[in-house]
C-alpha positions as CSV (number, residue, x, y, z in Angstrom):
1,M,-51.1,10.2,24.5
2,N,-47.8,8.5,24.0
3,T,-45.2,10.5,22.1
4,P,-43.2,8.4,19.6
5,I,-39.4,8.4,20.2
6,S,-36.6,7.2,17.9
7,R,-34.3,4.3,18.7
8,R,-31.4,6.7,19.1
9,E,-33.4,8.7,21.7
10,L,-34.4,5.6,23.5
11,L,-30.8,4.3,23.7
12,R,-29.6,7.7,24.9
13,I,-32.2,7.6,27.7
14,L,-31.3,4.0,28.6
15,S,-27.6,4.7,28.6
16,A,-28.1,7.7,30.9
17,A,-30.0,5.5,33.3
18,G,-27.1,2.9,33.2
19,L,-29.1,0.4,31.2
20,G,-27.5,0.9,27.8
21,T,-25.1,-2.1,27.9
22,A,-27.6,-4.6,29.2
23,F,-29.0,-5.6,25.8
24,A,-26.0,-7.0,23.9
25,S,-22.3,-7.1,23.6
26,R,-22.7,-5.5,20.2
27,L,-25.8,-3.5,19.2
28,V,-26.8,-2.7,15.7
29,A,-29.7,-0.4,15.1
30,D,-30.9,1.9,12.3
31,E,-30.5,5.4,13.7
32,S,-31.5,7.4,10.6
33,D,-34.1,10.1,11.0
34,S,-36.4,8.2,8.7
35,A,-36.3,5.0,10.7
36,P,-39.5,3.7,12.2
37,R,-40.3,5.3,15.5
38,V,-41.7,3.5,18.6
39,A,-44.0,4.7,21.2
40,A,-42.6,5.9,24.6
41,G,-42.3,3.1,27.1
42,K,-42.0,0.3,24.4
43,V,-38.7,-1.4,23.7
44,P,-37.9,-1.7,20.0
45,E,-36.6,-4.8,18.4
46,L,-32.8,-4.8,18.5
47,K,-30.4,-7.0,16.8
48,L,-28.3,-9.1,19.2
49,I,-24.9,-10.2,17.9
50,P,-22.9,-12.3,20.4
51,V,-19.2,-11.4,20.3
52,A,-16.8,-14.1,21.4
53,G,-13.7,-13.3,23.4
54,K,-10.6,-12.7,21.4
55,S,-7.0,-13.7,22.1
56,R,-5.0,-10.8,23.4
57,F,-1.3,-10.1,22.7
58,P,-0.6,-6.9,24.5
59,A,2.9,-5.3,24.4
60,R,4.7,-5.7,27.7
61,L,7.0,-3.3,29.5
62,V,10.1,-5.1,30.5
63,D,13.1,-3.3,32.1
64,G,12.0,0.0,30.4
65,K,11.6,-1.6,27.0
66,V,8.3,-2.3,25.2
67,I,8.2,-5.9,24.0
68,Q,5.7,-7.0,21.4
69,P,5.1,-10.8,21.5
70,E,5.1,-13.0,18.4
71,R,1.6,-14.0,17.3
72,T,-0.3,-15.6,14.5
73,L,-2.2,-13.1,12.4
74,P,-5.6,-13.9,10.9
75,I,-5.7,-13.8,7.1
76,L,-8.3,-11.3,6.1
77,H,-8.2,-12.1,2.3
78,E,-6.1,-13.7,-0.4
79,T,-5.9,-12.3,-3.9
80,D,-3.9,-12.0,-7.1
81,V,-3.1,-8.3,-6.9
82,L,-3.0,-6.2,-3.7
83,V,-2.9,-2.5,-4.2
84,V,-1.9,-0.6,-1.0
85,G,-3.1,3.0,-1.1
86,G,-6.1,4.4,-2.8
87,G,-4.8,7.7,-4.2
88,P,-4.8,8.4,-7.9
89,A,-2.0,5.9,-8.5
90,G,-3.6,3.2,-6.4
91,F,-7.1,3.7,-7.8
92,A,-5.7,3.4,-11.4
93,A,-3.7,0.4,-10.5
94,A,-6.6,-1.5,-9.0
95,V,-9.0,-0.7,-11.9
96,A,-6.3,-1.6,-14.5
97,A,-5.5,-4.9,-12.8
98,A,-9.1,-5.9,-12.3
99,R,-10.0,-5.0,-15.9
100,A,-7.1,-7.2,-17.0
101,G,-8.8,-10.1,-15.3
102,A,-6.8,-10.4,-12.0
103,K,-8.5,-10.8,-8.7
104,T,-7.7,-7.5,-7.1
105,V,-7.9,-5.9,-3.6
106,I,-7.3,-2.3,-2.7
107,A,-6.7,-1.2,0.8
108,E,-6.8,2.5,1.9
109,R,-6.2,4.1,5.3
110,F,-8.9,6.7,4.8
111,G,-12.6,6.2,4.1
112,Y,-12.4,7.3,0.5
113,F,-10.3,7.2,-2.7
114,G,-8.3,10.0,-4.3
115,G,-5.6,10.8,-1.8
116,Q,-4.3,14.4,-2.2
117,W,-6.7,14.9,-5.2
118,T,-9.8,14.5,-3.0
119,G,-8.8,14.4,0.7
120,G,-5.9,16.8,0.2
121,L,-8.2,19.1,-1.9
122,V,-5.5,19.5,-4.6
123,L,-8.3,19.8,-7.2
124,V,-6.4,20.6,-10.4
125,V,-5.1,17.7,-12.5
126,I,-1.9,19.1,-13.8
127,S,0.1,17.7,-16.7
128,T,-2.8,16.1,-18.6
129,H,-1.4,17.2,-21.9
130,A,1.9,17.7,-23.8
131,K,2.9,19.4,-27.0
132,E,3.5,17.1,-30.0
133,N,4.3,18.6,-33.4
134,G,3.0,22.0,-32.2
135,Q,-0.3,20.6,-31.0
136,K,-1.7,19.8,-27.6
137,V,-2.0,16.1,-27.0
138,Q,-3.7,14.5,-24.1
139,V,-1.3,12.0,-22.5
140,C,-3.4,11.2,-19.4
141,R,-5.6,8.6,-21.0
142,G,-6.6,5.0,-20.1
143,I,-8.0,4.7,-16.6
144,G,-7.3,8.3,-15.8
145,G,-8.8,9.5,-19.0
146,D,-11.9,7.3,-18.5
147,L,-12.4,8.9,-15.0
148,L,-12.1,12.4,-16.4
149,D,-14.5,11.6,-19.2
150,R,-17.1,10.2,-16.8
151,L,-16.8,13.3,-14.6
152,S,-17.4,15.5,-17.6
153,K,-20.9,13.9,-18.0
154,I,-21.8,15.0,-14.4
155,N,-23.1,18.6,-14.2
156,G,-20.8,20.6,-12.0
157,A,-18.2,17.9,-11.6
158,I,-15.3,19.2,-13.7
159,L,-14.0,22.5,-15.0
160,N,-11.8,23.2,-18.0
161,Y,-12.2,19.7,-19.6
162,E,-12.9,20.0,-23.3
163,P,-10.8,19.8,-26.5
164,G,-8.0,22.3,-26.6
165,K,-7.8,22.8,-22.8
166,H,-5.5,21.2,-20.3
167,N,-5.3,20.7,-16.5
168,P,-9.0,20.4,-15.5
169,T,-10.2,21.0,-12.0
170,T,-12.7,18.6,-10.4
171,D,-15.1,18.6,-7.6
172,P,-13.7,16.4,-4.8
173,E,-17.0,14.8,-3.9
174,A,-17.9,14.0,-7.5
175,T,-14.4,12.5,-7.9
176,K,-14.8,10.3,-4.8
177,F,-18.2,9.1,-6.1
178,M,-16.9,8.3,-9.6
179,M,-13.8,6.5,-8.2
180,D,-16.2,4.4,-6.0
181,E,-18.3,3.6,-9.1
182,M,-15.3,2.6,-11.3
183,I,-13.7,0.5,-8.5
184,A,-17.0,-1.4,-7.9
185,E,-17.7,-1.8,-11.7
186,A,-14.3,-3.4,-12.1
187,G,-15.0,-5.9,-9.4
188,V,-12.2,-4.7,-7.0
189,K,-12.5,-5.9,-3.4
190,V,-12.2,-2.9,-1.1
191,F,-10.9,-2.5,2.4
192,L,-11.1,1.1,3.6
193,H,-10.0,2.4,7.1
194,S,-7.1,0.0,6.8
195,W,-3.6,1.3,7.7
196,A,-0.7,-0.7,6.3
197,A,1.5,-1.6,9.2
198,D,4.0,-4.1,7.8
199,V,4.7,-6.6,5.0
200,V,4.5,-10.3,4.6
201,M,7.7,-11.8,3.3
202,E,8.7,-15.1,1.9
203,G,12.4,-14.8,1.4
204,D,13.0,-11.8,-0.8
205,V,9.5,-11.9,-2.2
206,V,6.7,-9.7,-0.9
207,R,3.7,-11.9,-0.4
208,G,1.2,-9.4,1.1
209,A,0.8,-6.8,3.8
210,V,-0.3,-6.4,7.4
211,F,-3.1,-3.9,8.2
212,E,-4.4,-2.3,11.3
213,S,-8.1,-1.5,11.5
214,K,-11.0,-1.6,13.8
215,S,-11.0,-5.3,13.2
216,G,-7.5,-5.6,14.7
217,R,-4.3,-6.6,13.0
218,Q,-4.8,-8.8,9.9
219,A,-2.9,-9.9,6.8
220,I,-3.9,-9.8,3.2
221,L,-1.9,-12.2,0.9
222,A,-1.3,-11.6,-2.8
223,K,0.8,-12.9,-5.7
224,V,1.8,-9.3,-6.5
225,V,1.7,-6.1,-4.4
226,V,1.5,-2.6,-5.7
227,D,2.9,0.0,-3.4
228,A,0.8,3.1,-4.0
229,T,1.1,4.5,-0.5
230,G,2.9,7.7,-1.8
231,D,5.4,7.4,1.0
232,G,6.7,4.0,-0.1
233,D,5.6,2.4,3.2
234,I,5.5,-1.1,1.8
235,F,8.8,-1.3,-0.1
236,A,10.5,0.4,2.9
237,A,9.1,-2.2,5.3
238,A,10.2,-4.9,2.9
239,G,13.8,-3.7,2.9
240,A,14.0,-2.2,-0.6
241,E,16.6,0.5,-1.3
242,F,15.2,4.0,-1.3
243,E,16.1,7.7,-0.9
244,Q,14.3,10.1,1.3
245,R,13.6,13.6,0.1
246,L,12.4,16.6,2.2
247,H,9.8,18.8,0.5
248,A,7.2,21.4,1.4
249,I,4.3,20.1,3.4
250,G,1.2,22.3,3.2
251,L,-2.5,22.2,4.0
252,V,-5.1,23.2,1.4
253,H,-8.4,24.9,2.4
254,R,-11.5,26.0,0.6
255,L,-13.4,29.3,0.9
256,G,-17.2,29.7,0.5
257,N,-19.2,32.6,-0.8
258,V,-16.4,34.0,-2.9
259,D,-18.9,35.1,-5.5
260,R,-20.2,37.5,-2.9
261,A,-16.8,39.1,-2.2
262,D,-15.9,42.6,-3.5
263,M,-12.5,41.9,-5.1
264,E,-11.8,45.6,-5.8
265,K,-12.1,46.4,-2.1
266,L,-10.2,43.2,-1.1
267,K,-7.3,44.0,-3.5
268,A,-7.1,47.5,-2.0
269,A,-6.8,45.8,1.4
270,G,-3.9,43.6,0.1
271,F,-5.7,40.4,-0.9
272,R,-4.6,39.5,-4.5
273,S,-6.6,36.3,-4.9
274,L,-9.1,34.1,-3.2
275,G,-7.7,30.9,-4.7
276,G,-8.3,28.6,-7.7
277,A,-11.6,28.2,-9.5
278,E,-13.7,25.1,-8.8
279,P,-16.7,23.7,-10.6
280,I,-18.7,25.1,-7.7
281,T,-18.8,28.8,-8.6
282,S,-19.2,30.0,-5.0
283,A,-16.1,28.1,-3.8
284,R,-12.3,28.4,-4.3
285,W,-9.5,26.1,-3.2
286,V,-6.4,27.7,-1.7
287,N,-3.0,26.0,-1.9
288,L,-0.4,26.4,0.8
289,R,3.2,25.5,0.2
290,G,4.5,25.1,3.8
291,P,8.0,24.3,5.1
292,S,10.2,21.6,3.7
293,T,10.5,19.0,6.4
294,D,10.3,15.3,7.2
295,A,7.0,13.8,6.1
296,L,7.9,10.5,8.0
297,D,8.2,12.2,11.4
298,V,4.9,12.0,13.3
299,N,6.0,14.9,15.5
300,E,6.4,17.1,12.5
301,L,3.1,16.0,11.0
302,S,1.3,16.7,14.2
303,R,2.9,20.1,14.6
304,L,2.2,21.2,11.0
305,E,-1.4,20.0,11.0
306,M,-2.2,22.3,14.0
307,E,0.0,25.2,12.9
308,H,-1.4,25.2,9.4
309,R,-5.0,25.1,10.6
310,R,-4.4,28.0,13.0
311,S,-2.7,30.0,10.3
312,I,-5.6,29.4,7.9
313,W,-8.2,30.3,10.5
314,N,-6.5,33.6,11.3
315,H,-6.0,34.5,7.7
316,V,-9.7,33.9,6.9
317,Q,-10.7,36.0,9.9
318,K,-8.6,38.8,8.6
319,L,-10.2,38.4,5.2
320,R,-13.7,38.5,6.8
321,N,-12.9,41.6,8.7
322,S,-11.6,43.4,5.6
323,P,-13.9,45.6,3.4
324,G,-15.5,43.4,0.8
325,G,-14.8,40.1,2.5
326,D,-17.4,39.9,5.2
327,K,-19.5,37.3,3.3
328,V,-16.6,34.9,2.7
329,F,-16.2,32.0,5.1
330,L,-13.9,29.0,5.7
331,L,-15.6,26.2,4.0
332,Q,-13.2,23.4,4.7
333,T,-9.6,22.5,5.6
334,A,-8.2,19.4,3.9
335,P,-8.5,16.1,5.9
336,Q,-5.0,15.3,4.7
337,L,-1.8,17.2,5.0
338,G,-0.3,18.1,1.6
339,V,2.8,15.9,1.6
340,R,4.6,16.3,-1.7
341,T,7.5,13.9,-1.5
342,S,9.1,11.5,1.0
343,R,10.6,8.1,0.0
344,L,11.7,7.4,-3.6
345,L,12.2,3.8,-4.6
346,G,15.7,2.5,-5.5
347,A,14.6,0.9,-8.7
348,V,16.1,-0.8,-11.7
349,K,16.0,2.6,-13.5
350,Q,16.0,6.1,-12.0
351,L,14.5,8.5,-14.4
352,T,16.2,11.9,-14.5
353,Y,14.9,15.4,-15.3
354,A,17.4,15.7,-18.1
355,E,16.1,12.5,-19.7
356,S,12.5,13.8,-19.4
357,R,13.3,17.0,-21.2
358,E,15.3,15.5,-24.1
359,P,13.0,13.4,-24.1
360,K,14.9,10.1,-24.1
361,K,13.3,7.1,-25.7
362,F,13.0,3.8,-23.8
363,P,12.2,0.4,-25.1
364,D,10.2,-0.3,-21.9
365,T,8.0,2.8,-22.0
366,V,4.7,2.2,-20.1
367,A,3.4,5.8,-19.8
368,V,4.1,9.3,-21.1
369,G,4.2,12.2,-18.7
370,G,2.7,15.6,-19.6
371,A,3.9,19.2,-19.3
372,Q,2.6,21.3,-16.5
373,G,1.5,24.0,-18.9
374,A,1.2,21.8,-22.0
375,Q,4.2,23.7,-23.3
376,H,6.7,21.0,-24.1
377,A,6.8,17.4,-25.4
378,G,5.7,14.4,-23.4
379,W,8.3,12.4,-21.6
380,P,8.4,8.6,-21.7
381,I,8.3,6.8,-18.4
382,P,10.2,3.4,-18.4
383,Y,8.9,0.3,-16.6
384,G,12.2,0.1,-14.7
385,C,11.2,3.1,-12.6
386,L,8.5,1.0,-10.9
387,V,10.6,-2.2,-10.3
388,P,12.8,-2.5,-7.2
389,K,16.5,-3.3,-7.8
390,K,16.3,-6.6,-5.8
391,L,13.0,-7.0,-4.0
392,D,10.5,-9.2,-5.8
393,G,6.7,-9.5,-5.8
394,L,6.2,-5.7,-5.7
395,L,5.8,-2.7,-8.0
396,A,5.7,1.0,-7.0
397,A,3.5,3.6,-8.5
398,G,2.8,7.3,-8.1
399,R,5.1,9.8,-6.3
400,C,7.3,7.1,-4.7
401,A,8.5,5.7,-8.1
402,S,12.2,6.2,-8.9
403,M,13.2,9.6,-10.2
404,D,15.8,12.2,-9.4
405,E,15.1,15.2,-7.2
406,K,14.3,17.7,-9.9
407,L,11.8,15.4,-11.6
408,C,9.8,15.0,-8.4
409,E,8.0,18.2,-9.3
410,D,6.5,16.4,-12.4
411,M,6.2,12.8,-11.3
412,R,4.3,13.6,-8.0
413,L,1.4,15.4,-9.9
414,I,-2.0,13.8,-10.1
415,A,-1.9,13.0,-13.9
416,A,1.5,11.3,-13.5
417,C,0.2,9.3,-10.6
418,L,-2.8,8.1,-12.7
419,I,-0.6,6.9,-15.6
420,T,2.1,5.2,-13.5
421,G,-0.6,3.6,-11.4
422,H,-2.3,2.3,-14.6
423,A,1.1,0.8,-15.7
424,A,1.8,-0.8,-12.4
425,G,-1.7,-2.4,-12.2
426,A,-1.6,-3.8,-15.7
427,A,1.9,-5.2,-15.1
428,A,0.9,-6.8,-11.8
429,A,-2.1,-8.5,-13.6
430,L,0.2,-9.7,-16.4
431,A,2.7,-11.1,-13.9
432,V,0.0,-13.1,-12.2
433,Q,-1.4,-14.4,-15.5
434,S,2.1,-15.2,-16.9
435,K,3.1,-16.8,-13.5
436,C,6.3,-14.8,-13.5
437,L,7.9,-12.1,-11.2
438,P,6.9,-8.5,-12.1
439,R,10.5,-7.8,-13.2
440,D,10.2,-10.6,-15.8
441,V,7.0,-9.4,-17.4
442,E,7.3,-9.3,-21.2
443,I,7.4,-5.7,-22.1
444,P,5.7,-6.0,-25.6
445,K,2.8,-7.9,-23.9
446,L,2.5,-5.2,-21.2
447,Q,2.6,-2.4,-23.8
448,K,-0.1,-4.1,-25.8
449,L,-2.3,-4.5,-22.7
450,L,-1.9,-0.9,-21.8
451,T,-2.8,0.4,-25.2
452,D,-5.7,-2.0,-25.3
453,Q,-6.8,-0.3,-22.1
454,G,-6.5,3.1,-23.7
455,A,-3.2,4.2,-22.4
456,Y,-1.0,6.6,-24.4
457,L,2.6,5.4,-25.0
458,G,3.6,8.0,-27.6
């Protein structure tokens, strides 16, 4: 009797026999466990997709120097608003722009949205609230508030999100899922696995960005670009003024089976905590500060990634070998290093920590930041923080916006990234619709659009 085998198994056998490449230059097959199975000895139907040869432009080694030849790049897409980076700021910017009626594209280097919030496993949304007239007021509203509200309707997706409470913690997979849903619902065109490699310039105006992916090097053109890369990769490539700050670079990890740990015994052994609570009761997320170093140096990033993982592994093994900790295990190390700050835009306005604590009023306020412990008043964020001094066609959002060194600790947090992203996305859409440069957007119109989208401006 013939024993059925799967397509995957058949292809493995054929490849081992040297026959795996004879069928097509590109092979597409359903390899899921539930796929129809074929009897042994029978060749399944396979999809054949001929692949034409592509022009090659390899770098050349000339007299010890690597020379990259000039070439024409294919245009992958053209749009009104291009958002580069899919962290909290980029997500909010894309949804806001699309909801305002602009054709919007978002490009992200990883395969998911959320940045440090999801891929970095920084699960707590700090600074969602501020204190106004002695009462807690939620300042993270609009796109960010909508996302948190939707997560609250999913069982086990969010913790500490109800009236009177601040700084909720979310499940990373639920957050990724809901971001996907909101991006799709808004009609945003998505390109994941796309690393921004350069910009497209027309004079002093940014007209798009160049991306590297499995599809090669391609360009996306846009009327307005929002730099939500966190590191300011786009405005730096375009020649905008910026400062670089060094900050602690860590790596978050998660522990499993913490509900089966004996904390009394572990405390006696010197373990004070197993990390922060998550919606999953058996898991905890554990932050790691790390050394202050250069987040733009690939050597440093590579070194830290490996050193942090080794340190985490050794720490967890020590925990597992201690009385009361034998059931605990390393559930996950974050796919992304915990970069806190790198480039900061040289903008029309640099917001200072002193101004945030006064708090100073601005006629061009487009968001209100919260307090880390909801213990002080909200601080208005002016539009000028997102607008480059001279460069046109671009806005910045998130932790690369313009602020002084001390304010970085507030502006880089997830809630602040959500609200500045919302402001940048709405402004980009308004600039397209008004056929003006982002710096020339009418502030009253922008403020009305933001409040119509649910943002809190004080």
